[in-house]
Each structure stands twice: as C-alpha cells, then as structure tokens.
C-alpha positions in Angstrom: 21.1 4.0 -32.8 21.7 5.2 -29.3 20.5 8.7 -28.3 23.2 11.3 -27.8 21.9 12.0 -24.3 20.8 9.5 -21.7 17.1 9.9 -21.1 16.3 8.4 -17.7 12.5 8.9 -18.2 12.6 6.9 -21.3 14.7 4.1 -19.8 12.7 3.9 -16.6 9.3 4.1 -18.2 7.2 1.0 -17.5 9.9 -0.9 -15.7 8.5 -0.6 -12.2 5.0 -1.8 -13.3 6.7 -4.7 -15.2 8.5 -5.7 -12.0 5.2 -5.6 -10.0 3.2 -7.4 -12.7 5.7 -10.2 -12.8 5.8 -10.6 -9.0 9.5 -10.0 -8.6 8.9 -8.7 -5.1 6.1 -11.0 -4.0 7.0 -13.2 -1.1 5.8 -16.8 -0.4 8.5 -19.3 -1.4 8.5 -21.4 1.7 11.5 -23.4 0.4 13.7 -20.4 1.0 14.8 -18.8 4.3 12.7 -15.8 5.0 13.8 -12.2 5.4 11.3 -9.5 6.1 11.2 -5.7 6.7 8.1 -3.7 7.6 8.4 -0.2 6.1 8.1 2.6 8.7 4.6 3.7 7.6 4.6 7.4 6.4 1.6 9.5 7.4 -1.0 9.3 4.8 -1.7 13.1 5.1 1.6 14.1 3.6 4.2 13.5 0.9 7.5 11.7 1.1 10.5 13.8 1.7 14.3 13.3 1.5 14.3 11.6 4.9 11.9 9.0 3.6 14.0 8.5 0.5 17.2 8.0 2.5 15.5 5.6 5.0 13.8 3.5 2.4 16.9 3.5 0.2 18.8 1.7 2.9 16.0 -0.8 3.3 15.8 -1.3 -0.4 19.5 -2.2 -0.5 19.1 -4.8 2.3 16.0 -6.3 0.6 17.7 -6.6 -2.8 21.0 -7.9 -1.3 19.1 -10.7 0.6 17.2 -11.6 -2.6 20.5 -12.1 -4.4 21.6 -14.2 -1.5 18.7 -16.6 -2.0 16.3 -15.4 0.7 12.5 -15.3 0.3 12.3 -11.5 0.8 9.2 -9.7 2.1 9.1 -5.9 2.4 5.7 -4.9 3.7 4.4 -1.6 2.6 2.0 0.4 4.6 0.8 3.9 5.7 -0.1 5.4 9.0 -3.5 7.0 9.5 -2.0 10.0 11.4 -5.2 10.3 13.3 -5.4 13.9 14.5 -3.7 15.4 11.5 -5.9 13.5 9.2 -9.0 14.5 11.1 -8.0 18.1 11.0 -7.5 18.0 7.2 -10.7 16.1 6.5 -12.7 18.5 8.8 -11.2 21.5 7.0 -12.2 20.1 3.6 -15.7 19.4 4.8 -16.0 22.9 6.3 -14.8 24.4 3.0 -17.6 22.5 1.4 -20.1 24.0 3.8 -20.5 20.8 5.9 -20.2 20.8 9.7 -18.1 17.7 10.5 -19.4 17.5 14.0 -23.0 17.5 12.7 -22.3 14.3 10.6 -23.0 10.8 11.8 -19.9 8.6 12.3 -20.4 6.5 9.2 -20.7 9.5 6.8 -17.6 11.1 8.3 -15.7 7.9 8.0 -16.6 7.7 4.3 -15.1 11.2 3.8 -12.0 10.2 5.8 -11.4 7.1 3.7 -11.9 9.1 0.5 -9.1 11.4 1.8 -6.9 8.5 2.6 -7.3 6.9 -0.9 -6.5 10.2 -2.6 -3.3 10.8 -0.6 -2.2 7.2 -0.5 -2.1 7.2 -4.3 0.4 10.1 -4.1 2.7 8.0 -1.9 2.3 5.0 -4.2 3.6 7.1 -7.1 6.6 8.3 -5.0 7.4 4.7 -4.0 7.3 3.8 -7.7 9.7 6.7 -8.6 12.1 5.3 -6.0 11.8 1.8 -7.4 11.2 0.2 -4.0 11.0 -3.6 -3.9 7.7 -3.7 -2.0 5.3 -6.6 -1.9 2.0 -4.7 -2.6 0.0 -7.9 -2.2 0.5 -7.5 1.6 0.1 -3.7 1.9 -1.5 -2.6 5.1 -3.0 0.6 6.5 -3.1 1.2 10.3 -6.9 1.5 10.3 -7.5 -1.8 8.4 -9.9 -4.1 10.1 -7.3 -6.7 10.9 -4.8 -4.2 12.5 -7.6 -2.4 14.4 -8.8 -5.7 15.9 -5.2 -6.6 16.8 -4.7 -3.3 18.6 -7.9 -3.7 20.5 -7.1 -7.2 21.5 -3.6 -6.2 22.9 -5.1 -3.3 24.9 -7.9 -5.5 26.3 -5.4 -8.2 27.2 -3.0 -5.8 28.9 -6.0 -4.3 30.8 -7.2 -7.7 32.0 -3.7 -8.5 33.2 -3.6 -5.2 35.1 -0.6 -4.0 33.1 -2.4 -0.9 32.0 -5.2 1.1 33.6 -7.4 4.0 33.1 -7.2 7.1 35.3 -7.8 10.9 35.3 -4.8 12.7 34.2 -3.8 16.2 33.0 -3.8 16.2 29.2 -3.6 18.6 26.3 -7.1 19.0 24.8 -8.1 20.2 21.4 -11.5 21.9 21.7 -12.0 22.0 17.9 -11.2 18.3 17.1 -12.5 17.2 20.6 -9.5 14.9 21.2 -6.4 14.6 23.3 -3.0 15.8 22.0 0.5 14.6 22.9 3.1 17.2 24.0 4.8 16.9 20.6 1.6 18.0 18.9 1.2 21.2 20.9 2.6 24.5 19.6 3.5 26.5 22.6 3.4 30.3 22.6 4.5 32.7 25.3 2.0 35.5 26.1 2.6 38.4 28.4 0.1 38.1 31.2 -0.7 39.6 34.7 -0.7 38.3 38.2 -4.0 38.5 39.9 -4.0 38.4 43.7 -6.7 36.4 45.5 -7.4 36.2 49.2 -7.9 32.6 50.5 -9.1 33.0 54.1 -7.5 30.6 56.6 -10.1 28.5 58.4 -11.0 29.7 61.9 -8.7 32.7 61.6 -8.7 36.3 60.5 -5.6 35.7 58.4 -5.5 34.8 54.8 -3.1 33.6 52.1 -2.4 36.0 49.3 -2.4 33.7 46.2 -1.0 35.3 43.0 -2.2 33.6 39.7 -2.3 34.3 36.0 -5.5 32.2 35.8 -8.0 33.5 38.4 -10.9 31.9 36.4 -9.7 28.4 37.3 -10.2 28.8 41.0 -13.5 26.9 40.9 -11.5 23.7 40.3 -8.9 24.3 43.0 -8.2 21.3 45.2 -5.4 22.8 47.4 -3.0 25.6 47.9 0.7 24.5 47.8 3.6 26.2 49.7 7.2 25.2 50.0 7.9 23.4 53.2 11.1 25.5 53.5 9.2 28.8 53.3 9.3 30.4 56.7 6.3 32.5 55.9 4.0 29.6 55.4 5.4 26.3 56.7 3.5 26.7 60.0 0.2 26.7 58.0 0.8 23.3 56.3 -2.0 20.9 57.2 -4.5 23.7 57.8 -7.4 24.7 55.5 -8.3 27.7 53.5 -11.7 28.8 52.3 -12.0 28.8 48.5 -13.3 32.2 47.4 -16.8 32.3 45.8 -17.2 28.5 46.1 -16.9 28.8 49.9 -15.5 25.3 50.5 -12.5 24.1 52.5 -9.3 23.0 50.7 -6.0 22.0 52.4 -2.7 23.9 52.6 -0.1 21.4 51.6 3.7 21.4 51.4 5.5 20.7 48.2 9.2 21.5 47.4 8.3 22.4 43.8 6.4 25.5 45.0 8.7 28.4 44.0 9.3 30.7 47.0 10.5 33.5 44.7 7.6 33.4 42.2 4.5 35.4 42.9 3.7 35.2 46.6 5.0 31.6 46.9 1.5 30.2 47.2 0.4 28.0 44.3 -3.3 27.3 43.7 -3.6 23.7 42.4 -6.1 23.2 39.7 -6.1 19.8 38.0 -6.5 21.4 34.6 -3.2 23.2 35.0 0.1 22.4 33.5 2.5 23.7 36.2 5.0 21.1 37.4 4.0 21.7 41.0 0.3 21.1 40.2 1.1 17.9 38.3 3.4 16.8 41.2 0.7 17.6 43.9 -2.1 15.8 42.1 0.1 12.8 41.5 1.5 12.6 45.0 -1.6 13.6 47.0 -4.1 11.8 44.7 -6.5 14.7 44.9 -10.0 14.8 43.4 -10.0 16.1 39.8 -12.6 18.8 39.5 -12.8 19.6 35.8 -13.4 23.3 35.3 -14.0 23.0 31.5 -16.3 20.9 29.3 -15.1 19.2 26.2 -15.4 22.4 24.1 -13.1 24.2 26.6 -15.9 26.3 28.0 -16.3 27.0 31.7 -18.4 24.5 33.6 -21.1 26.1 35.7 -20.6 23.6 38.5 -17.2 22.2 39.5 
C-alpha cells in the first residue's frame, strides 16, 4: 500500500550510490561520440550554495540530455585548493591546537593541509550526492594533484622559455601573516582618517626646498623620486633637477607626471615603490625606477633601504 504522503527521503535513499556503483555515469565507450564537461571546481574550504546548485543543475541537464542522445558523456568532478583561504584556515586550526604553523617543516604542514582538504571534500561530495549530479568520480581531480601540478609547472616554464611571460619587481598586496601575495579581490579595504605630514626635500645646490605632504612619512627611506604635475606653474621649472632625500641624504630626481594632483596636499608626491597611489604606480612603470623595498616579508621596517 502506498503511503499517504510522499516521502522523498525514503524514495531517494540509496539511489545515488546505486547509480555510482553500476557505473551509469562512467565514461569510456569509444564507440560513441564523446561529450564532456569539467565542473567549475568549488573551493574546498567551503560548502556549496544556491549558486553552485543552479550552475551544476544546468550542467546536469546537458549531461543527461546528451546521454539520452547516445553520447559517451563525461562530467569531470573536481575541487579547487583555494590556496590562501585554505592556508589561513589550516593555520588557524594549528594555532588553536597550540602549534606554530611557521615553525613546522613543509612536509608536516602539507599533511595538515591534506587532512583539512579530505575533511571538507567529503562535505562537498555529500552535497553533490544530494543534488544527484551525474559525475564520473573515477576521474575526479583536485587542483593540487601531482598530475595537475606538473601540468601547470610545465606550462609556466614553456611560456617563460618562449619569452611570453617574465618575472619582475612589481607593487603587490602582501599578507604579513600568511607571508604570501594577495590579489586585489582578496583585499578588504578600510578607510582610516589620517594626517598630512610635511617634509622638506632640499633642492640640490639651492637654498630652496619642496614641501612634500604625505600620510606615510615612515616610507621616505624607499623614495625614488618626487613627482609634480608638468602643468603646475609652481614646480614645472624644477622638473629634471634633484632633491636631497631627508635623513638618507641621497639625491633623487624631480619628475613630471600628469597624475600628480595639483590640488591634493602640496602637489608634490613622494614616490615609494611600496605605495599604491596611481601616480606612484605610473611613475615606477614609466620611469623604470629602482625598487627599494622599505619592508621585509613580515611587514617590518628594513634598517637599510
């Protein structure tokens, strides 16, 4: 006798495992025309949300439709290592356990990271099962698998050898805790009310000086130039001359750049390669100036720049 109410849990129980065990979604029939999709790999640190359900739902429809049309379907499952986010989570767990992650050797830390990955990957597997996705688990990949890692290294080496990519010193976002670079999308910006500090940069062979207003006087040790707007009548006659960097007592040039805001501060911009101001980035890019790092990797001031 049928139950009075439809019980989806009872109906669905065991069905997905049965599909997997019978290989309904396993590819490999070379007699058929192939059709393949690689699942956009979710970050292993998190859980699937409604966006994942919508996206994979569309892919599932395509895969099942092609299977009904006689194709040899392959839907490759996989997860992304989410490098920095995973490292932060693993490090936090280790610190909670009283372990200093930076005091561990590489292999021990990797063991902890892989344990984290296995734990959270299982959560995603369960969610995929709930969605009933037609995935071929025999071909599941992880972005840090040996094969994928070797492929990535090969591509980068090949591109480098063909002079299609290169290494250079650039302004980056640096995480002093994880000791790694961050993309702009991974940085949480916060406005803070600060103050302008006025510094005197003496003009070489002159009694005159430039009044440079800055919110970061501590970065002067890494200054490579002072930029002024070529249209600024106050300073345009000084372009090409040198000023003496305070405390360090070295010569740096006065340069012209249209991005220097004549209305901001005094109109003179100290250019420190560790800065993020558009004028500083432009100056360093266009003038190819020396990069004097004023911080070490833990974001502490260097003694010598």
